[in-house]
N, C-alpha and C positions, 0 to 999 in steps of 0.2 A: 474423102472431106468431109461422112457424117458423122466420125470421131473430132473432125474441127471442129460441128456445132456444136453437139454432143458438149464440147470441155470450156467450149463458150459459151453454155447459158450455162455451165454450172459453176466460171468463173465471176458472170455478170446475178447471178442468183447469189455469194461471197458479198461484194457489193449489197447486195439489199438487205443481210445480215449486216451487218458494218453502216449502216444507213437506223438502220432499229435499234442496233444499241445505243445510238447519236444521240438521234431523236431520247431513249427512254433515259439518258445517266444528262441530256439537258431539260428532261421534261420533269422527270421525278424526284434529279439527289441536288439539294437547294447549292452545293457547295458548289457547282459549277457554273452555278447560275452567276457567283459570286466573280469567278472565274473571267465568263465570257463577260463578265460588266466593266468590270477591272480591262480584258481585252480592245475591249469598245473605246476607252477610254484613252488609253494606249494610243490607241486610231491616229483618234482627233490629235491627239497632245505631238503624233509621229509628223501628226498631216499640216496645222498649226505650225512648228520649226521648223516644217520645210527639210527630214530627213533626209539625207544621202541616201543611192543602197543601201551598202554599206549598213547603216545603221537602220535600215527597216530587216535589212534582212536579221538581224541579232533578232529586232522583237516579234518578229517574224517564227525562230525558232526557240526561241523562250517560250514566246507565249503556249508554240507546238506542244514543246515537253511541258511545258506546266494542267493540257488540256489532256495531254497521255496519259501523267502522271495519276491526275483526276480517272480518265476512264481505270485508268486495270488498279483504283485503288480499290472502285467502284463494284470491279466485277474483284479485286479479292473479297472487300466484304457480302458480297450475293455467294461467291463459290462456298464462304466459311459459314454464315448464314443457313447452308444446304446442310455444310457433311455435319455440323453442330449445332444442333438449335436450341441444345443448355448451354448455359453456361458454365467456359471450360480454358482455363487462365493460357492456353497455351493460342488457344483462340481467339485472345482479348490482344495477347502479343502480337500474331497477325497482323492483324486489325490494326494497333496503334504504328506498325514498323510499314503499314502497309499508304499509314495519314503520314508519319514522319519522311517517306515519299517526296508526297506532293506539299507541304512544305518547306521540307529542301529545294524542292524548285520553283516555289514561292516567293521564298525569300530570298536566291541570289537573285532568280529575275524581279524581280525588283529594283536587288541591288545592281543589274544591269543600266535597268531602264532609267532609274535616278543620273546615273557614270552619261546615260548617251543625251540625256534632257540635262544636266546641268553639262556636258561638254555642248548645248546646241545654244544656252543660255549664256556663257561664262567666261569657257574655256574657249571657245570655235574661234580660230584667227579665219577673218573674213578670207583673206585670201587664197583660204586653200578651196573658197565652197564654188560651183562648177558655177560657171553666170548661164 
């Protein structure tokens, strides 16, 4: 029983570290604030257009992927800055590729959002909407 309590406390502290990382990301990294603003915007539009459940799932998955990619990009930047404080070509490439991952997820998530919104506005068949 004591081992279980010790294990549980360790897992709970891991959540604390994760929340510290999320706080640092959202507080100190400007691009994450832009992503959160976009997330808030798509949530408002989704609510206003009365998205069905499957569209909410798509919006949340895409938004989560963008924020996760931004968190990984920030982690790569922190580590690269730690191990290579002076300029190095490979350090710059590592940062660029990590930033490209954020770009890809953000662009494709934006396309998904536009398609979902277009479907709700122009292509949506009213008889498919739940009553």
